[in-house]
N, C-alpha and C positions, 0 to 999 in steps of 0.2 A: 614897821620894825625891820631891822636889818637881817637879811638872810645869813644864816650860819652854815658853815661847811664842816662836816665830819668825814675824815679820810681813814679808810681801813685797808691796810697793806695785805699782800699775798703771802703765801707759804715761804718759809725760810728767811725772808727779808724782814724789814721793820719799818717804823714810821719815817726813817731817813729816806726811803725811796720816793717820798712825796716832796722833797725839798724844793724842787722846781715849781711845784704847784703851790706850796706854802709861800714861797717868795712872790709868786704872781698874785696870790690872793691878798697877801699883806700889802703889796703895792696898790692893789685895787681898793683897799680899805674894807675887805671882807673878813670877818672873824673866822678862824679856822682852827680845828683840833685834829691832829694826826695821832691816832692811838697806837700803842704797842699791844698786840695780842699776847696772852699768856704763852710762855715758852719762847718768846721772840724779843729781840732788841733788848731794851732795859729790863725786861722780865724773863730773860733767858733761863734763869734758875728755877722758874716756876714750871709746874706741870701744865701741859695743854689739855684742856677738856672743852668739849662743845659748850657746856653750860657756862664755864668761865669766859669763853670767847664771846658768847652772845651777851653775857652780863657786861662785859667791857664795852661793847657797842652800845648797849642800852644806857649805861651810865653816861657815856659821852653825848649821846643823842639827847637825853633828857636834860642834862645840864645846858646844852646848847639851846634846846627848845624853850628854856626859860627866858632866853634873850631874843628869840626871833624864829622864823620858819627855818627848818633844817633841810639842807641838801646833803643827802648821804651818798658817799662815793666809795665804792669798793673795787679792788682789783684781784682777779684770780680767786684764790681761796677766800680772801676778804669779800669779794663780790658774791660768792656763793653763800657765805654766812649772812651777808646783808640782804640777799633775796629771802632767806629763811626769816630773818628778823623783820624786814619791812612787810612781809606777807603774813605775819602772825595773825591768828584769829582775833587776839586782843590788839588792835591796831596801835602801833607806836606813833609818836609825834614826828613823822617824817613827811615833809612837803614835796620832796622830789628826790629822785634816785638816779645816779649814774652807775651802771654795772659794767665794768670793763673786764674783758678777757675771761668771761665766766659763763658762756652759753653752752654748758655741758652738764649732763646729769652724772654725778660722781658715783656710779654704781657699776656692777658687773665686770665684764671683760676689760673694758677701758680702764677702770680704776685699778683692777688687779695688775694689768700690764704696766701701768704707771708706777705702782708700788714696787714691782719687780725691777723696773728700770732704776728707780731711786736707790733701792738696796744694792744694785750693782755698782752704782756710782760710789755708794758709801763704803763698799768693800775695796775700792781702789786705794793706792797710796795717797795720803793726805786727804782721804775721803772724797777723792775726785775733785777737790777744789782747784787744782792746777788746770784741769780741763774746763771747769766752769768759768774760771777767770779768763782763760784764753778765748772762750766763746763770747763772754761779755765784752772783752776788749775789742772784739771785732764788730759787734753790733751796736754798742752804746756810744753815743757822742761823749766827748770829753766833759761837757758841762754837767752830765748826770752820772758818769761812770762811777765816780767815787761815792756818790750819794747812795747808790743802790745797795751797797754792802756795808755802809758806814756803821750801821748798828749791829754788825756781825750776822752770821748765817746760822739759823736755828736747825742745825743738822739733827740734833737729838730729838726734836719735837716733830720732825717731818713725817715719820711713818704713822705715829699715833694720830696726828692731825689728819692725814689722808684717810685713815681707817674711820675716823669719826664722821667724816663727811657723808659716808654711805647711808646714814640714817636720816639725812635731810629729805624732806618731802618738798622739793623745789617746785614741782609743777603745781601742786596745790597752793603753795605760797605765791607763785607768780599770778595765779588766777585772782587772788585776793588783793593784789597791789592795785590801789585805785588812785595813785598819784602819778604825775608825769615821770616817765621812765625812759632812759636812754641806754641802749646797749652799745658799747664801743668795743670793736674788735680790730685787731690787726689782720691784714689780708692773709698772712701765713700763720695765723694762730691755730694751734692744734685744738683749742677748746671751742672752735666754731662748730663742732660736730653736731650739736643740737640747736643750732642757731634758728633754723626755720621753725622748729617745734616751739621754742621759747617765744618767738614772735607771734605764733598762732594763739598761744595761751594768754600772753600778757595783754591786758585790756587797753593800756595807754602807752604803748612802747613805740619808740623810734629806734632804728638801727643805723649806726654809722660804722662803715668799714674803712679803715685807714690803709691806703695803698702802700705796698712795699714795706710792710711792718709785721713784726712777729708778735708773740705773746706779750712782750714787754713794751706795750704801746705807751704807757705813761712816761717811761724814761727814754725810750727810743725816739719818740716824737713829742717831746714835752710841749713845744709851742702849739702843735695841733691839739694835743689834749687840753691845754689851757684854753684854747679857743672853744672847745666843746664845753668846758666848764662855764665859759662866758655865756654860751647859748643857754645852758641850764639855769644859770643865775638870772639872766635877763628874763627868762620865762617866769620864774618864781617871783621876781621883783615886779613884773607887770601884773601878775595875778594878785599879788599882795596889795598893790597900789589901788 
């Protein structure tokens, strides 16, 4: 059976952030689904809840699993949600997992500081989008710059989404994940803070650190990230064969 890919975006952005990966997977002949989480992208008008976000991932995974083994891929908040999902006690039909830019436990001082920072941006004129856009213009290549924000930015969902992450029991979930797992981080990613801890707990994990790259590894280095998807796909295809 053909390996299926499910892509889960990070906070504020949407499924459009994965366009470079979707194009690559389509050219490869690999079926792919990129979801919009509640409160984001095409679902901007909906309220974000942890339950609805996990239900969105579950629906996409189970539909894909009816057609073949599933490679689940999540970035940032999407990666944290996918850790919780893939490591559930009632194991979902996930054959492999790529967790990008999400090796941090979203609790305590770190989460509180990040929420304060985002509220500060939100209080600026234009809700700080002029500063965000200037930063993204500097770090993202032309080929992915427009894709990153093409689905809009979920500014209204941001704080409630961040607050909801604090209830995730990621360390317990990581210990239960028994499928091939790849952590992918940019060298300068602020969410590398618990990288060593995650690697100690995860049973079947490999770590890839992309040099000269920030938190936005999927869009900042799309060809590198696609090569890592190729590695994951080749691993699952070999085991399925």
